[in-house]
C-alpha positions in Angstrom: 0.0 0.0 0.0 1.0 3.6 -0.5 1.1 6.7 1.5 -2.1 7.7 -0.4 -3.9 4.6 0.8 -2.8 5.3 4.4 -4.0 8.9 4.1 -7.4 7.7 2.7 -7.8 5.3 5.6 -7.0 8.1 8.1 -9.4 10.5 6.5 -12.2 7.9 6.7 -11.5 7.3 10.3 -11.4 11.1 11.0 -14.7 11.5 9.1 -16.2 8.9 11.4 -15.0 10.3 14.8 -14.1 13.9 14.1 -17.4 15.3 15.4 -17.8 13.0 18.4 -18.5 14.6 21.8 -17.3 13.1 25.1 -20.1 10.6 25.6 -19.4 8.8 22.3 -15.7 8.5 23.1 -16.5 6.9 26.5 -18.8 4.3 25.0 -17.5 0.7 24.8 -15.7 -0.2 21.6 -16.4 -3.5 19.8 -12.7 -4.5 20.5 -13.1 -3.9 24.2 -12.2 -0.8 26.2 -13.6 2.6 25.4 -13.6 4.1 21.9 -11.2 6.8 23.2 -8.7 4.1 24.5 -8.8 2.3 21.1 -8.1 5.4 19.1 -5.4 6.6 21.5 -3.6 3.2 21.1 -3.6 3.9 17.4 -2.2 7.4 17.9 0.6 6.0 20.1 1.4 3.3 17.5 1.6 6.0 14.8 4.0 8.0 16.9 6.2 4.9 17.6 6.3 4.1 13.9 7.3 7.6 13.0 10.0 7.5 15.6 11.3 4.2 14.1 11.3 5.6 10.6 13.3 8.6 11.9 15.5 6.4 13.9 14.7 8.2 17.1 13.4 7.1 20.5 9.8 6.4 21.2 8.1 9.0 23.3 4.7 8.8 25.0 1.9 10.8 23.4 0.2 12.9 26.0 -3.2 11.5 26.9 -5.4 14.6 26.6 -9.2 14.9 26.5 -10.9 12.4 24.2 -12.2 15.2 22.1 -8.6 16.1 21.1 -8.0 12.6 19.7 -8.9 13.5 16.1 -6.3 16.3 16.1 -3.7 14.0 17.7 -4.5 11.3 15.1 -4.1 13.8 12.2 -0.8 15.1 13.6 0.7 11.6 14.1 -0.5 10.5 10.7 1.2 13.5 9.1 4.4 12.9 11.1 4.5 9.3 9.9 4.1 10.3 6.3 6.8 12.9 6.7 9.1 10.3 8.1 8.8 8.3 4.8 8.4 4.8 6.3 9.0 1.7 4.2 6.1 0.3 2.2 5.6 -2.7 4.5 5.1 -0.2 7.4 2.5 1.7 5.4 0.7 -1.5 4.6 0.7 -2.6 8.3 -0.4 0.8 9.6 -3.1 1.2 7.0 -4.6 -2.1 8.1 -4.3 -0.9 11.7 -6.3 2.3 10.9 -9.0 0.2 9.1 -9.1 -2.2 12.0 -9.5 0.6 14.5 -12.3 2.0 12.4 -14.1 -1.3 12.5 -13.4 -1.8 16.2 -15.3 1.4 17.1 
């Protein structure tokens, strides 16, 4: 998969969750945990993959209010694209974004 496929998957997920208010984020996800926890796990994964691509250390993403998660997702996705990860990373993370969308 390409960077374009990844960006499309992220846009779809953001279109789904971008307007959510606090109550929807606190609802249970199909995958277990809250919807906010599931999306935050994806945000942290994107940050870790971007760090790997840049050959830098992993850093924890601050856990802010759930309503900030769409912005954090957008920033981490942009950071990952800017780091130009290998194609296999893009394939894996595109599948993770799609799986997260389904898990909500």
